[in-house]
N, CA, C and O of each residue as an XYZ file, in Angstrom:
676
protein
N      60.655    153.492    -28.951
C      59.613    152.655    -29.510
C      59.265    151.495    -28.565
O      58.096    151.183    -28.340
N      60.341    150.854    -28.009
C      60.087    149.754    -27.088
C      59.408    150.245    -25.820
O      58.560    149.545    -25.265
N      59.759    151.415    -25.361
C      59.138    151.967    -24.154
C      57.643    152.185    -24.371
O      56.848    151.980    -23.454
N      57.255    152.598    -25.577
C      55.842    152.796    -25.900
C      55.069    151.487    -25.856
O      53.942    151.443    -25.363
N      55.667    150.429    -26.368
C      55.012    149.101    -26.339
C      54.872    148.597    -24.909
O      53.834    148.054    -24.531
N      55.923    148.782    -24.119
C      55.866    148.350    -22.720
C      54.767    149.120    -21.986
O      54.039    148.547    -21.176
N      54.652    150.396    -22.266
C      53.615    151.203    -21.621
C      52.217    150.720    -22.012
O      51.333    150.635    -21.160
N      52.014    150.407    -23.280
C      50.698    149.935    -23.749
C      50.364    148.592    -23.107
O      49.241    148.381    -22.650
N      51.344    147.679    -23.074
C      51.114    146.369    -22.446
C      50.789    146.559    -20.968
O      49.897    145.895    -20.440
N      51.505    147.459    -20.299
C      51.241    147.732    -18.886
C      49.848    148.273    -18.658
O      49.164    147.860    -17.721
N      49.423    149.187    -19.501
C      48.078    149.764    -19.374
C      47.008    148.695    -19.603
O      46.015    148.648    -18.877
N      47.203    147.839    -20.606
C      46.241    146.755    -20.862
C      46.188    145.788    -19.687
O      45.105    145.340    -19.312
N      47.323    145.460    -19.105
C      47.367    144.560    -17.958
C      46.594    145.141    -16.778
O      45.798    144.450    -16.142
N      46.837    146.419    -16.494
C      46.129    147.087    -15.388
C      44.630    147.136    -15.674
O      43.825    146.947    -14.761
N      44.246    147.385    -16.917
C      42.821    147.415    -17.279
C      42.178    146.053    -17.048
O      41.046    145.981    -16.569
N      42.882    144.973    -17.381
C      42.337    143.620    -17.152
C      42.151    143.366    -15.669
O      41.147    142.777    -15.267
N      43.099    143.799    -14.844
C      42.963    143.622    -13.398
C      41.761    144.385    -12.856
O      41.026    143.876    -12.010
N      41.561    145.603    -13.343
C      40.421    146.408    -12.891
C      39.108    145.737    -13.273
O      38.195    145.660    -12.451
N      38.998    145.250    -14.503
C      37.765    144.600    -14.964
C      37.516    143.319    -14.181
O      36.385    143.081    -13.759
N      38.534    142.485    -13.971
C      38.328    141.239    -13.230
C      37.982    141.524    -11.777
O      37.191    140.789    -11.186
N      38.544    142.559    -11.188
C      38.210    142.939     -9.815
C      36.794    143.450     -9.694
O      36.160    143.258     -8.657
N      36.279    144.096    -10.729
C      34.909    144.623    -10.708
C      33.895    143.497    -10.678
O      32.797    143.668    -10.149
N      34.246    142.344    -11.241
C      33.320    141.212    -11.275
C      33.557    140.228    -10.143
O      32.792    139.274    -10.002
N      34.586    140.423     -9.335
C      34.971    139.441     -8.327
C      33.917    139.240     -7.250
O      33.769    138.120     -6.760
N      33.179    140.271     -6.859
C      32.229    140.125     -5.768
C      30.814    139.822     -6.234
O      29.898    139.776     -5.412
N      30.611    139.615     -7.526
C      29.286    139.249     -8.019
C      29.052    137.772     -7.764
O      29.962    136.966     -7.956
N      27.851    137.396     -7.336
C      27.590    135.989     -7.043
C      27.682    135.134     -8.299
O      27.264    135.539     -9.383
N      28.234    133.950     -8.123
C      28.310    132.992     -9.221
C      27.102    132.067     -9.128
O      26.537    131.896     -8.048
N      26.709    131.480    -10.228
C      25.615    130.529    -10.191
C      24.494    130.939    -11.111
O      24.695    131.666    -12.084
N      23.323    130.466    -10.791
C      22.188    130.605    -11.675
C      21.528    131.966    -11.522
O      21.239    132.400    -10.406
N      21.292    132.629    -12.628
C      20.535    133.870    -12.624
C      21.318    135.044    -12.095
O      22.499    134.931    -11.764
N      20.639    136.180    -12.020
C      21.247    137.412    -11.533
C      20.908    137.590    -10.069
O      19.951    137.007     -9.559
N      21.717    138.417     -9.392
C      21.464    138.694     -7.983
C      20.080    139.306     -7.831
O      19.698    140.186     -8.603
N      19.329    138.844     -6.840
C      17.999    139.375     -6.592
C      16.915    138.747     -7.452
O      15.731    138.977     -7.210
N      17.292    137.963     -8.445
C      16.320    137.315     -9.313
C      15.973    135.945     -8.728
O      16.873    135.161     -8.424
N      14.686    135.649     -8.567
C      14.324    134.349     -7.987
C      14.719    133.205     -8.925
O      14.751    133.382    -10.143
N      15.020    132.023     -8.353
C      15.360    130.891     -9.196
C      14.186    130.520    -10.103
O      13.027    130.755     -9.762
N      14.494    129.949    -11.240
C      13.439    129.605    -12.190
C      12.666    128.377    -11.723
O      13.200    127.502    -11.042
N      11.395    128.341    -12.110
C      10.580    127.163    -11.828
C      10.308    126.456    -13.141
O      10.234    127.082    -14.198
N      10.161    125.147    -13.056
C       9.861    124.353    -14.241
C       9.091    123.111    -13.823
O       9.081    122.727    -12.654
N       8.455    122.504    -14.790
C       7.727    121.261    -14.583
C       8.629    120.119    -15.041
O       9.100    120.109    -16.179
N       8.864    119.168    -14.160
C       9.665    117.988    -14.493
C       8.739    116.782    -14.440
O       8.101    116.509    -13.423
N       8.679    116.062    -15.570
C       7.774    114.925    -15.707
C       8.575    113.686    -16.081
O       9.389    113.717    -17.005
N       8.340    112.600    -15.359
C       8.886    111.289    -15.699
C       7.717    110.370    -16.020
O       6.726    110.352    -15.290
N       7.821    109.607    -17.100
C       6.812    108.599    -17.423
C       7.525    107.300    -17.780
O       8.543    107.318    -18.471
N       6.998    106.185    -17.315
C       7.595    104.875    -17.569
C       7.925    104.192    -16.248
O       7.134    104.241    -15.306
N       9.118    103.542    -16.177
C       9.535    102.880    -14.938
C       9.797    103.872    -13.813
O       9.757    103.504    -12.639
N      10.062    105.112    -14.158
C      10.126    106.211    -13.190
C       8.945    107.109    -13.490
O       8.750    107.518    -14.635
N       8.149    107.423    -12.468
C       6.950    108.240    -12.658
C       6.990    109.434    -11.714
O       7.378    109.312    -10.552
N       6.587    110.581    -12.228
C       6.475    111.767    -11.400
C       6.096    112.955    -12.257
O       6.399    112.995    -13.450
N       5.436    113.919    -11.649
C       5.059    115.151    -12.339
C       4.960    116.226    -11.271
O       4.079    116.193    -10.411
N       5.896    117.197    -11.343
C       5.961    118.155    -10.259
C       6.650    119.433    -10.717
O       7.553    119.398    -11.553
N       6.216    120.565    -10.158
C       6.898    121.835    -10.371
C       8.034    121.910     -9.357
O       7.829    121.679     -8.166
N       9.227    122.233     -9.835
C      10.383    122.393     -8.945
C      10.980    123.773     -9.167
O      10.780    124.393    -10.212
N      11.707    124.239     -8.180
C      12.326    125.557     -8.243
C      13.836    125.395     -8.211
O      14.380    124.730     -7.329
N      14.506    126.003     -9.174
C      15.954    126.051     -9.162
C      16.668    124.772     -9.526
O      17.793    124.565     -9.073
N      16.078    123.914    -10.314
C      16.739    122.667    -10.690
C      17.581    122.904    -11.933
O      17.058    123.581    -12.818
N      18.663    122.497    -12.100
C      19.549    121.622    -11.399
C      20.979    122.043    -11.674
O      21.693    121.332    -12.381
N      21.417    123.160    -11.149
C      22.823    123.491    -11.314
C      23.692    122.472    -10.579
O      23.241    121.847     -9.619
N      24.920    122.308    -11.024
C      25.793    121.268    -10.485
C      26.044    121.366     -8.988
O      26.290    120.351     -8.337
N      25.987    122.574     -8.430
C      26.241    122.738     -7.005
C      24.965    122.845     -6.187
O      25.018    123.239     -5.022
N      23.833    122.509     -6.760
C      22.584    122.565     -6.041
C      21.892    123.891     -6.276
O      22.474    124.763     -6.920
N      20.705    124.083     -5.796
C      19.994    123.176     -4.903
C      19.464    121.957     -5.648
O      19.307    121.967     -6.869
N      19.199    120.927     -4.890
C      18.630    119.704     -5.440
C      17.217    119.606     -4.885
O      17.029    119.188     -3.743
N      16.210    119.992     -5.690
C      14.853    120.134     -5.152
C      14.237    118.806     -4.713
O      14.577    117.732     -5.208
N      13.310    118.938     -3.754
C      12.535    117.767     -3.338
C      11.657    117.338     -4.500
O      11.162    118.166     -5.265
N      11.474    116.030     -4.618
C      10.684    115.484     -5.718
C      10.068    114.181     -5.242
O      10.698    113.421     -4.506
N       8.832    113.923     -5.663
C       8.166    112.666     -5.353
C       8.213    111.799     -6.600
O       7.675    112.159     -7.647
N       8.874    110.634     -6.467
C       9.099    109.735     -7.604
C       8.514    108.367     -7.278
O       8.661    107.863     -6.165
N       7.851    107.777     -8.264
C       7.371    106.410     -8.135
C       8.250    105.518     -8.992
O       8.388    105.740    -10.195
N       8.852    104.496     -8.363
C       9.707    103.541     -9.072
C       8.926    102.273     -9.334
O       8.127    101.841     -8.502
N       9.159    101.676    -10.493
C       8.594    100.358    -10.783
C       9.360     99.310     -9.977
O      10.505     99.531     -9.581
N       8.729     98.192     -9.744
C       9.353     97.073     -9.038
C      10.492     96.484     -9.866
O      10.419     96.466    -11.095
N      11.537     96.005     -9.204
C      12.585     95.242     -9.871
C      13.708     96.053    -10.488
O      14.533     95.492    -11.210
N      13.772     97.366    -10.230
C      14.878     98.172    -10.768
C      16.101     98.034     -9.869
O      17.210     97.802    -10.351
N      15.893     98.178     -8.548
C      16.977     98.109     -7.580
C      16.791     96.909     -6.662
O      15.678     96.616     -6.226
N      17.873     96.226     -6.375
C      17.822     95.038     -5.518
C      17.396     95.428     -4.109
O      17.999     96.303     -3.487
N      16.351     94.772     -3.610
C      15.881     95.007     -2.249
C      15.104     96.294     -2.052
O      14.715     96.603     -0.926
N      14.868     97.049     -3.106
C      14.115     98.301     -3.003
C      12.774     98.088     -3.699
O      12.736     97.926     -4.919
N      11.679     98.085     -2.950
C      10.375     97.829     -3.573
C       9.929     98.987     -4.473
O      10.258    100.149     -4.231
N       9.189     98.645     -5.491
C       8.594     99.662     -6.349
C       7.448    100.326     -5.618
O       6.485     99.667     -5.226
N       7.554    101.648     -5.432
C       6.508    102.433     -4.769
C       6.869    103.902     -4.892
O       7.840    104.247     -5.564
N       6.108    104.759     -4.257
C       6.366    106.198     -4.263
C       7.398    106.545     -3.188
O       7.326    106.055     -2.061
N       8.366    107.403     -3.557
C       9.409    107.852     -2.637
C       9.498    109.375     -2.668
O       9.359    109.991     -3.725
N       9.730    109.973     -1.506
C      10.002    111.405     -1.416
C      11.511    111.549     -1.263
O      12.106    111.004     -0.333
N      12.118    112.284     -2.176
C      13.567    112.449     -2.137
C      13.982    113.731     -2.822
O      13.253    114.723     -2.825
N      15.180    113.690     -3.408
C      15.729    114.830     -4.132
C      16.127    114.387     -5.524
O      16.449    113.220     -5.749
N      16.104    115.336     -6.467
C      16.391    115.013     -7.855
C      17.491    115.932     -8.385
O      17.593    117.098     -8.005
N      18.303    115.372     -9.268
C      19.302    116.134    -10.008
C      19.303    115.611    -11.426
O      19.196    114.406    -11.650
N      19.423    116.513    -12.386
C      19.550    116.113    -13.793
C      20.277    117.205    -14.536
O      20.160    118.384    -14.203
N      21.027    116.809    -15.544
C      21.777    117.784    -16.310
C      22.352    117.073    -17.529
O      22.277    115.850    -17.646
N      22.928    117.864    -18.438
C      23.642    117.264    -19.548
C      24.821    116.496    -18.983
O      25.367    116.857    -17.941
N      25.215    115.425    -19.680
C      26.312    114.603    -19.207
C      27.090    114.095    -20.410
O      26.511    113.776    -21.448
N      28.372    114.026    -20.266
C      29.209    113.469    -21.319
C      30.052    114.515    -21.992
O      29.782    115.712    -21.894
N      31.068    114.060    -22.672
C      32.002    114.985    -23.313
C      31.482    115.518    -24.638
O      30.644    114.898    -25.293
N      31.995    116.673    -25.014
C      31.756    117.220    -26.347
C      30.310    117.508    -26.653
O      29.530    117.915    -25.793
N      29.979    117.285    -27.902
C      28.626    117.610    -28.377
C      27.640    116.467    -28.214
O      26.488    116.581    -28.632
N      28.071    115.379    -27.619
C      27.184    114.256    -27.385
C      26.100    114.687    -26.402
O      26.403    115.053    -25.266
N      24.858    114.645    -26.825
C      23.763    115.075    -25.962
C      23.199    113.898    -25.181
O      22.277    113.218    -25.630
N      23.768    113.674    -24.015
C      23.256    112.674    -23.090
C      22.913    113.379    -21.792
O      23.315    114.520    -21.563
N      22.175    112.696    -20.955
C      21.751    113.285    -19.692
C      22.051    112.342    -18.546
O      22.193    111.132    -18.723
N      22.142    112.928    -17.375
C      22.264    112.171    -16.145
C      21.066    112.535    -15.283
O      20.696    113.703    -15.173
N      20.465    111.519    -14.674
C      19.360    111.708    -13.741
C      19.749    110.987    -12.463
O      20.101    109.808    -12.490
N      19.684    111.691    -11.350
C      19.925    111.083    -10.046
C      18.712    111.360     -9.169
O      18.146    112.453     -9.182
N      18.328    110.337     -8.404
C      17.245    110.487     -7.439
C      17.659    109.753     -6.180
O      18.078    108.597     -6.240
N      17.543    110.428     -5.025
C      17.923    109.804     -3.769
C      16.982    110.242     -2.668
O      16.344    111.292     -2.745
N      16.912    109.408     -1.639
C      16.083    109.689     -0.475
C      16.999    110.004      0.704
O      18.195    109.718      0.651
N      16.448    110.591      1.770
C      17.271    110.852      2.955
C      17.884    109.558      3.486
O      17.295    108.482      3.380
N      19.059    109.684      4.048
C      19.823    108.537      4.586
C      20.138    107.495      3.509
O      20.407    106.339      3.838
N      20.108    107.878      2.246
C      20.474    106.984      1.131
C      19.757    105.638      1.140
O      20.323    104.629      0.722
N      18.509    105.622      1.617
C      17.700    104.402      1.518
C      17.645    103.970      0.053
O      17.668    102.782     -0.269
N      17.573    104.962     -0.810
C      17.526    104.723     -2.250
C      18.391    105.783     -2.914
O      18.247    106.973     -2.633
N      19.289    105.354     -3.795
C      20.084    106.297     -4.586
C      20.263    105.681     -5.962
O      21.008    104.715     -6.131
N      19.580    106.244     -6.936
C      19.535    105.745     -8.297
C      20.201    106.751     -9.222
O      19.962    107.953     -9.108
N      21.040    106.268    -10.142
C      21.670    107.145    -11.124
C      21.532    106.506    -12.498
O      21.887    105.343    -12.687
N      21.015    107.269    -13.456
C      20.879    106.792    -14.837
C      21.587    107.793    -15.743
O      21.302    108.990    -15.706
N      22.517    107.286    -16.561
C      23.257    108.138    -17.503
C      22.971    107.658    -18.917
O      22.899    106.457    -19.175
N      22.810    108.608    -19.829
C      22.622    108.261    -21.237
C      21.394    108.928    -21.795
O      21.198    110.135    -21.651
N      20.564    108.122    -22.439
C      19.339    108.648    -23.017
C      19.557    109.258    -24.382
O      20.676    109.622    -24.744
N      18.487    109.366    -25.127
C      18.480    110.030    -26.434
C      17.635    111.281    -26.331
O      16.477    111.222    -25.920
N      18.210    112.416    -26.704
C      17.461    113.669    -26.701
C      16.523    113.655    -27.896
O      16.971    113.606    -29.041
N      15.222    113.697    -27.631
C      14.216    113.692    -28.694
C      13.840    115.098    -29.122
O      13.548    115.345    -30.293
N      13.848    116.025    -28.159
C      13.460    117.411    -28.444
C      14.196    118.320    -27.476
O      14.230    118.062    -26.272
N      14.784    119.382    -28.005
C      15.424    120.367    -27.142
C      15.204    121.751    -27.736
O      15.803    122.117    -28.747
N      14.328    122.510    -27.082
C      14.067    123.888    -27.464
C      14.305    124.762    -26.241
O      14.686    124.266    -25.181
N      14.081    126.045    -26.387
C      14.270    126.970    -25.268
C      13.339    126.632    -24.112
O      13.705    126.816    -22.951
N      12.139    126.139    -24.413
C      11.130    125.909    -23.383
C      10.823    124.451    -23.093
O       9.987    124.163    -22.237
N      11.479    123.519    -23.784
C      11.139    122.120    -23.557
C      12.315    121.213    -23.894
O      13.013    121.407    -24.889
N      12.513    120.218    -23.037
C      13.519    119.184    -23.265
C      12.843    117.841    -23.067
O      12.155    117.634    -22.067
N      13.029    116.926    -24.006
C      12.504    115.572    -23.883
C      13.652    114.597    -24.128
O      14.304    114.641    -25.171
N      13.893    113.705    -23.144
C      14.956    112.714    -23.238
C      14.342    111.344    -22.991
O      13.600    111.150    -22.029
N      14.659    110.389    -23.876
C      14.135    109.029    -23.798
C      15.244    108.094    -23.311
O      16.316    108.037    -23.913
N      14.990    107.366    -22.228
C      15.960    106.434    -21.653
C      15.436    105.012    -21.803
O      14.257    104.759    -21.555
N      16.303    104.072    -22.211
C      15.972    102.649    -22.178
C      17.262    101.850    -22.030
O      18.349    102.426    -21.992
N      17.145    100.535    -21.946
C      18.315     99.693    -21.687
C      19.322     99.719    -22.837
O      20.476     99.336    -22.646
N      18.913    100.158    -24.016
C      19.831    100.221    -25.148
C      20.667    101.495    -25.167
O      21.718    101.525    -25.807
N      20.228    102.549    -24.482
C      20.943    103.823    -24.574
C      21.326    104.418    -23.228
O      21.716    105.583    -23.162
N      21.224    103.637    -22.148
C      21.546    104.199    -20.846
C      22.144    103.140    -19.919
O      22.021    101.936    -20.145
N      22.794    103.638    -18.873
C      23.409    102.796    -17.855
C      22.847    103.221    -16.512
O      22.755    104.413    -16.220
N      22.474    102.258    -15.703
C      21.874    102.538    -14.402
C      22.780    102.001    -13.303
O      23.264    100.872    -13.387
N      23.014    102.825    -12.254
C      23.804    102.422    -11.092
C      22.952    102.555     -9.839
O      22.129    103.462     -9.717
N      23.170    101.630     -8.914
C      22.488    101.606     -7.627
C      23.510    101.941     -6.543
O      24.399    101.141     -6.253
N      23.378    103.124     -5.946
C      24.267    103.532     -4.859
C      23.522    103.525     -3.525
O      23.957    104.178     -2.577
N      22.425    102.809     -3.437
C      21.616    102.777     -2.223
C      22.415    102.169     -1.078
O      23.087    101.150     -1.238
N      22.327    102.818      0.087
C      23.063    102.324      1.256
C      24.542    102.206      0.925
O      25.116    103.131      0.349
N      25.172    101.088      1.275
C      26.605    100.922      1.011
C      26.917    100.385     -0.380
O      28.088    100.199     -0.713
N      25.896    100.129     -1.206
C      26.120     99.471     -2.499
C      26.643    100.428     -3.556
O      26.391    101.633     -3.519
N      27.366     99.866     -4.481
C      27.755    100.519     -5.728
C      27.752     99.400     -6.752
O      28.761     98.723     -6.951
N      26.620     99.212     -7.394
C      26.456     98.099     -8.328
C      25.498     98.495     -9.434
O      24.754     99.467     -9.299
N      25.512     97.742    -10.538
C      24.524     98.019    -11.590
C      23.116     97.754    -11.062
O      22.921     96.934    -10.165
N      22.157     98.446    -11.623
C      20.753     98.184    -11.298
C      20.386     96.794    -11.803
O      21.062     96.248    -12.675
N      19.324     96.228    -11.262
C      18.866     94.926    -11.756
C      18.518     95.024    -13.234
O      18.821     94.114    -14.005
N      17.885     96.115    -13.630
C      17.706     96.423    -15.048
C      17.597     97.939    -15.214
O      17.115     98.639    -14.324
N      18.054     98.432    -16.369
C      17.962     99.867    -16.631
C      16.510    100.235    -16.860
O      15.830     99.616    -17.679
N      16.033    101.237    -16.141
C      14.632    101.624    -16.317
C      14.401    102.267    -17.686
O      15.274    102.937    -18.238
N      13.213    102.042    -18.206
C      12.774    102.683    -19.435
C      11.826    103.810    -19.032
O      10.794    103.573    -18.403
N      12.189    105.035    -19.402
C      11.358    106.174    -19.031
C      11.653    107.349    -19.957
O      12.660    107.369    -20.664
N      10.755    108.319    -19.933
C      10.925    109.563    -20.680
C      10.937    110.703    -19.673
O      10.095    110.765    -18.777
N      11.893    111.598    -19.830
C      12.023    112.790    -19.002
C      11.610    113.990    -19.836
O      12.079    114.159    -20.961
N      10.734    114.825    -19.287
C      10.343    116.080    -19.940
C      10.557    117.210    -18.953
O      10.038    117.177    -17.837
N      11.320    118.208    -19.365
C      11.508    119.454    -18.604
C      10.874    120.560    -19.412
O      11.248    120.792    -20.562
N       9.897    121.257    -18.804
C       9.180    122.287    -19.553
C       8.692    123.361    -18.579
O       9.046    123.351    -17.400
N       7.888    124.272    -19.079
C       7.408    125.378    -18.242
C       6.509    124.879    -17.121
O       5.845    123.851    -17.251
N       6.497    125.620    -16.022
C       5.719    125.240    -14.847
C       4.228    125.126    -15.156
O       3.523    124.345    -14.517
N       3.744    125.894    -16.126
C       2.321    125.841    -16.455
C       1.919    124.490    -17.034
O       0.742    124.134    -16.989
N       2.864    123.733    -17.575
C       2.558    122.411    -18.125
C       2.060    121.462    -17.049
O       1.216    120.611    -17.329
N       2.564    121.586    -15.815
C       2.148    120.697    -14.730
C       0.697    120.916    -14.340
O       0.056    120.012    -13.805
N       0.176    122.096    -14.600
C      -1.215    122.400    -14.241
C      -2.194    121.719    -15.189
O      -3.378    121.600    -14.873
N      -1.717    121.272    -16.340
C      -2.607    120.651    -17.334
C      -2.981    119.255    -16.933
O      -3.722    118.584    -17.651
């Protein structure tokens, strides 16, 4: 009887090894092999402004798509409010079921590196995400150049992630 149990456990163990080996060479990350990365429209309104179609945003390991962002004056010390060409990252942030987001925007050579964590999720469906950020529900950090300090003030803005066709409107 014990020999039968040992044999069954051995067979199950070997089956698990075969199944895990079959999946070992499949690429990890977003989407299936051969499938192009998804495109979406990312819109910022408020102290952060921008509206652009991006491709493949924003798995944790990249890519971090190019994005043109306009910052209001007075968010970061010594960084004037104007339009910047940089890279963007955003994703869910925080433990458990708390629905908060992180938004990072930086330029080449770290002339500007802004990080905002928090926000209130206003809408989340399969095709649209809307997150509202303000000084009451978010924290802003300035990592520009050698700095690591709070922003002069947390920007107030709304982030919308939706289908690429929305940007054409």
